[in-house]
N, C-alpha and C positions, 0 to 999 in steps of 0.2 A: 435517552434523548431522542426525540422524534424529529428528524430533519425536516419534515414537511412544515413544521411550525416556523421555520426560517424563510419560507418562500416569499413573504411580504418584504423581507429585507434584501432580496436579491435584485441586482441591476443587470440589465441586458443591453448589449450593443451589438449592432450587426455591421459586417464589413464584407467586402468582395472576397470570395474564396476560390481556391483551385479545385481540382477534381472533376467529377462527372458533371455534365451539363452543357458542354459545347459552347455555343455562343452565349447561352444563358448566363454562364458564369462571369462573363465580361460585363454584363449590364445589370445584374441583380445582386444585391448584397444579402447573401444567405448565411455566411459565417456567423455563428452565434458566439458571442463572448459573455461570460458570466463573471460578475464582480460581486464579492461578498466582503464587506468591511467588518472584520472580526472585532477589533477593539471598540467600535461604536455600536455593536449589536445590542439591542434592548432585550432580546429573548435569552441570550446566553448569560450564565453566571460568570464571575471572575475566574473560577477554577476551570470552567469549561473553555473559556477563551484561552487561558494559559495552555491547556492541553492541545487545543487546535493549533495554536501558534508554534507549539513545540513539534507536533507530529507532522504538520504540513509545511514545515519551514521552507522546503524547496519549491513550493507552489505559491508562496506568500511574498508580496512585495515588501520593501523596507517600511512602509507605512502600515503593514498588517492587513492588506487587502488580498484575499484569495482570488486568483484569476484562473479561470478555466475556459476552454473553447472547444467547439465542435464544428466540423465543416464538411463532413462526408455526405450529408443528405442534400437534396436539391431544393428544399424549401426552408424558409426561416423557422417555420413552426416545427418541422422535423428536427432541425439542428438544435432549437431551443429545448425541445423535449429531451433530446439525447444529452445535452450538456447538464440539464437539471437533474436527470437520473444519475449522471456521473457525480454530480455534486452530492446527491443524497447517499450514494455508495461511499464516497470519501468520508463523509461525516459519520456514517455508521461504523466504518472501519476504524476511525480515529478513536471512537469511544468504546470499542470492543475490549473487553478484559481478556488478557491471555489466560489459557487454561493452565492451572498449576501442574507442574510435572510430578508424576507419581514415581517415587523411588522404587526400583525393582531389584530383586536379588538374582544372582546368576543361577541358572538351572543346574540340576544335578549332573546332567550330561556335559554341560560346558565346564563345570568344575573338574569332572573326571578327564575331559579332553585336555584341559590345562595341565592337569597333573601328569598325564601321559607325555605331553610335549616337554615338560620340564625334565622328565626322566630321560627322554631322547636326547635333549641338549646336554644333560649331565654325562651320558655315555659318550657323546661326541667329544666333550671336553676331556674326559678321562682317557680317551684314546690318544690324545695329544701329549700326555705326560711321558716323561722319560721312564723307560722300563728298567727296573733294578734287578739284575740277574743274581 
């Protein structure tokens, strides 16, 4: 899945933000908010929509709209670029397949160490027994 195909479906809004900028922050709306309507996407298949809704559940509204924002830059363009990159990374990560775990065997040294430890514990327990004279 190439997330750049979804760019045409992204919606942006801008609002006043905090952070750097001094007086500029009070008069310029630089905070970029990105909205992506997952259920109504024309690019995604039904399976892909289900995967996104499941994996991004904490970032999705009850209507299925993914909401992201960025406000650290001093310009709308900078914040829009950052939030778009954040969106692309989220989408890539959501569709990433986890690597299958390879089963490993214990090493010869670890098996020997386990054996030695069992013998030590056995000796300790044997020392607790009553001695019959």
